[in-house]
KOLFIMAR-822973 format. One record per residue (C-alpha): residue number from 1; residue in one letter; y, z, x. Coordinates in Angstrom, 2 decimals. Layout:
# KOLFIMAR-822973
  nr rest       Y       Z       X
 NUM    A       Y       Z       X
...
***
This chain:
# KOLFIMAR-822973
  nr rest       Y       Z       X
   1    X  -11.18   64.80   -1.89
   2    X   -7.93   63.02   -2.60
   3    X   -8.16   59.27   -3.17
   4    X   -6.93   57.29   -0.17
   5    X   -3.86   55.19   -0.95
   6    X   -3.42   51.60    0.14
   7    X   -0.50   52.74    2.26
   8    X   -2.69   55.18    4.19
   9    X   -5.38   52.55    4.63
  10    X   -2.87   50.05    5.95
  11    X   -1.36   52.59    8.34
  12    X   -4.74   52.74   10.06
  13    X   -4.39   49.04   10.90
  14    X   -1.10   49.43   12.73
  15    X   -0.83   49.35   16.50
  16    X    1.77   48.31   19.06
  17    X    2.90   44.66   18.95
  18    X    2.23   44.16   15.23
  19    X    4.16   41.99   12.80
  20    X    3.92   42.94    9.11
  21    X    4.54   40.38    6.39
  22    X    4.60   40.49    2.60
  23    X    6.32   39.12   -0.48
  24    X    5.15   35.51    0.01
  25    X    6.50   33.05   -2.56
  26    X    7.19   29.37   -3.04
  27    X   10.51   27.68   -3.81
  28    X   10.51   26.09   -7.27
  29    X   11.90   22.67   -8.08
  30    X   15.27   24.15   -9.00
  31    X   15.52   25.84   -5.60
  32    X   14.84   29.33   -6.97
  33    X   12.02   31.63   -5.74
  34    X    8.79   31.90   -7.74
  35    X    8.71   35.67   -8.18
  36    X    6.84   38.22  -10.23
  37    X    6.42   41.98   -9.99
  38    X    3.38   41.60   -7.75
  39    X    5.22   39.56   -5.13
  40    X    8.09   42.06   -5.16
  41    X    5.67   44.98   -4.82
  42    X    3.89   43.29   -1.91
  43    X    7.23   42.93   -0.13
  44    X    7.99   46.60   -0.77
  45    X    4.60   47.57    0.66
  46    X    5.24   45.51    3.79
  47    X    8.74   46.99    4.17
  48    X    7.51   50.56    3.75
  49    X    4.75   49.94    6.27
  50    X    7.26   48.40    8.67
  51    X    9.53   51.44    8.41
  52    X    6.59   53.74    9.17
  53    X    5.41   51.58   12.05
  54    X    8.86   51.31   13.64
  55    X    8.98   55.08   13.88
  56    X    5.56   55.37   15.50
  57    X    4.78   52.21   17.50
  58    X    6.35   49.74   19.90
  59    X    7.36   46.10   19.22
  60    X    6.99   46.06   15.43
  61    X    8.23   43.13   13.35
  62    X    8.67   42.35    9.68
  63    X    8.48   38.89    8.16
  64    X    7.86   36.75    5.12
  65    X    6.14   33.41    4.65
  66    X    8.11   31.14    2.29
  67    X    6.69   27.92    0.90
  68    X    9.50   25.37    1.09
  69    X    7.18   22.36    1.03
  70    X    7.07   21.97   -2.73
  71    X    3.29   22.08   -2.76
  72    X    0.65   24.60   -3.71
  73    X   -2.84   24.17   -2.36
  74    X   -6.25   24.84   -3.86
  75    X   -9.45   24.49   -1.85
  76    X   -9.38   20.70   -1.77
  77    X   -6.05   19.40   -3.02
  78    X   -2.29   19.97   -3.06
  79    X    0.17   19.60   -5.91
  80    X    3.45   18.14   -4.61
  81    X    6.77   18.83   -6.32
  82    X   10.31   17.77   -5.47
  83    X   12.57   20.73   -4.74
  84    X   16.35   21.08   -4.61
  85    X   16.73   23.49   -1.74
  86    X   18.66   24.06    1.51
  87    X   17.67   26.64    4.13
  88    X   21.31   26.92    5.21
  89    X   22.26   28.45    1.86
  90    X   19.21   30.71    1.58
  91    X   19.29   34.46    1.20
  92    X   16.41   36.71    0.29
  93    X   16.03   37.45   -3.45
  94    X   18.09   40.36   -4.76
  95    X   14.94   42.38   -5.48
  96    X   13.99   42.10   -1.81
  97    X   17.49   42.92   -0.58
  98    X   17.52   46.02   -2.78
  99    X   14.26   47.20   -1.21
 100    X   15.62   46.65    2.29
 101    X   18.80   48.53    1.46
 102    X   16.85   51.42   -0.05
 103    X   14.70   51.71    3.09
 104    X   17.54   51.23    5.56
 105    X   16.26   47.91    6.90
 106    X   18.69   45.12    7.75
 107    X   18.12   41.67    6.31
 108    X   18.46   40.12    9.77
 109    X   15.37   42.04   10.88
 110    X   13.20   40.02    8.48
 111    X   11.76   36.97   10.21
 112    X   11.34   34.04    7.82
 113    X    8.38   31.78    8.47
 114    X    9.00   28.48    6.66
 115    X    5.86   26.64    5.60
 116    X    7.44   23.27    6.33
 117    X    7.93   24.36    9.94
 118    X    4.36   25.67   10.07
 119    X    3.14   22.32    8.74
 120    X    4.93   20.46   11.54
 121    X    3.59   22.87   14.15
 122    X    0.13   22.38   12.69
 123    X    0.40   18.63   13.21
 124    X    1.36   19.19   16.85
 125    X   -1.55   21.58   17.27
 126    X   -3.98   19.00   15.87
 127    X   -2.63   16.27   18.15
 128    X   -3.17   18.50   21.18
 129    X   -6.75   19.24   20.15
 130    X   -7.52   15.56   19.52
 131    X   -6.09   14.61   22.91
 132    X   -8.26   17.33   24.46
 133    X  -11.21   15.57   22.84
 134    X  -12.23   18.66   20.89
 135    X  -15.73   17.74   19.75
 136    X  -15.54   20.08   16.78
 137    X  -12.81   17.97   15.16
 138    X  -14.17   15.10   13.11
 139    X  -12.57   12.39   11.00
 140    X  -14.40   11.80    7.72
 141    X  -13.08    9.14    5.35
 142    X   -9.61    9.50    6.85
 143    X   -9.49   13.30    6.66
 144    X   -9.60   15.55    9.74
 145    X  -12.04   18.46    9.66
 146    X  -12.83   21.31   12.01
 147    X  -16.53   22.03   12.20
 148    X  -17.26   25.75   12.00
 149    X  -20.84   26.16   13.17
 150    X  -21.06   29.84   12.26
 151    X  -18.95   30.21    9.15
 152    X  -17.40   27.81    6.67
 153    X  -19.06   24.62    7.87
 154    X  -16.37   21.95    7.46
 155    X  -12.77   23.13    7.20
 156    X  -10.24   20.48    6.24
 157    X   -7.24   20.24    8.58
 158    X   -5.42   17.16    7.30
 159    X   -5.80   14.75    4.41
 160    X   -5.58   11.07    5.21
 161    X   -2.20    9.40    4.78
 162    X   -1.48    5.69    5.15
 163    X    1.71    6.35    7.14
 164    X    0.24    8.85    9.60
 165    X   -2.70    8.64   12.00
 166    X   -3.18   12.38   11.71
 167    X   -2.65   12.64    7.95
 168    X   -0.98   15.38    5.93
 169    X   -1.58   18.97    6.99
 170    X   -3.79   20.98    4.65
 171    X   -3.34   24.69    4.04
 172    X   -5.90   25.97    6.61
 173    X   -4.08   24.13    9.41
 174    X   -0.71   25.42    8.15
 175    X   -2.03   28.99    8.12
 176    X   -3.45   28.59   11.63
 177    X   -0.02   27.42   12.81
 178    X    1.44   30.48   11.06
 179    X   -0.78   32.71   13.19
 180    X    0.22   30.76   16.29
 181    X    3.91   31.22   15.45
 182    X    3.42   34.96   15.04
 183    X    1.73   35.06   18.43
 184    X    4.58   33.08   19.97
 185    X    6.90   35.78   18.66
 186    X    5.30   38.26   21.06
 187    X    2.83   39.91   18.68
 188    X   -0.87   40.56   19.29
 189    X   -1.65   41.51   15.69
 190    X   -0.38   40.57   12.25
 191    X   -0.88   42.42    8.97
 192    X   -0.15   39.98    6.13
 193    X   -0.01   41.39    2.61
 194    X   -0.54   38.91   -0.23
 195    X   -0.40   39.49   -3.96
 196    X   -3.43   37.63   -5.32
 197    X   -3.86   37.83   -9.09
 198    X   -3.96   35.60  -12.16
 199    X   -0.19   35.85  -12.67
 200    X    0.52   34.63   -9.13
 201    X   -1.54   31.45   -8.98
 202    X    1.60   29.35   -8.54
 203    X    2.11   31.07   -5.20
 204    X   -1.52   31.67   -4.21
 205    X   -3.92   29.53   -6.26
 206    X   -6.73   30.07   -3.77
 207    X   -6.87   32.85   -1.18
 208    X   -9.81   31.20    0.59
 209    X   -7.52   28.64    2.23
 210    X   -5.72   31.59    3.83
 211    X   -9.00   32.99    5.16
 212    X  -10.01   29.55    6.40
 213    X   -6.69   29.33    8.21
 214    X   -7.52   32.56   10.02
 215    X  -10.85   31.05   11.04
 216    X   -9.18   27.84   12.27
 217    X   -6.89   29.96   14.43
 218    X   -9.89   31.74   15.93
 219    X  -11.74   28.49   16.62
 220    X   -8.67   26.96   18.29
 221    X   -8.31   30.00   20.58
 222    X   -5.19   31.46   19.00
 223    X   -5.52   35.04   20.18
 224    X   -3.49   37.06   17.68
 225    X   -5.63   39.38   15.55
 226    X   -4.88   38.38   11.95
 227    X   -5.41   40.95    9.21
 228    X   -5.00   39.45    5.73
 229    X   -4.69   42.07    3.01
 230    X   -4.94   41.07   -0.66
 231    X   -3.56   43.32   -3.37
 232    X   -4.05   42.69   -7.06
 233    X   -1.83   45.35   -8.64
***
């Protein structure tokens, strides 16, 4: 029996109203993308899957999550860096544009999800939940947590900050807002392809914060079905 390829496995996940993302990277201090072959390959995989899906399903989108915050997050902390960057001058990296051209996909079709925007939306989401008196949200030593009774236990949402009542959004809250933004775009499912390997720790130092973000979205009744796919080669 022939070995099943990752492409064929991913095709089984596709249905109508799906957004497919890949190629995630952060912006470095000099304003340039933090790329390696794995991030480029994950974008290619997403683009190839998008092309297949567009030919076979309805309401299919393609996107990329870009970290323009200047921070990378582990399970319990963030490293903040100053970056010299303007969204107005941004274009996708040449490697990504070449893939799009090869596959006949226009750059304008790629929806960019900026992490800074997701962070701000996450703050708004937390404020709404606090005002609703969500009993599963607790403040512990200045940090906001979501209590997951059936899974992770305590999931950090924000870290305390002296200039903000609600603190600074942590990665799980940002990723939950990411799911919410995909849902707001008219999608009922997302397939998000991440390159997770030792040579990509600057972009993804800890994949568990991504999984926790999916769980936060579920617990806060964000309905989109999030499928996170991790590739290591």
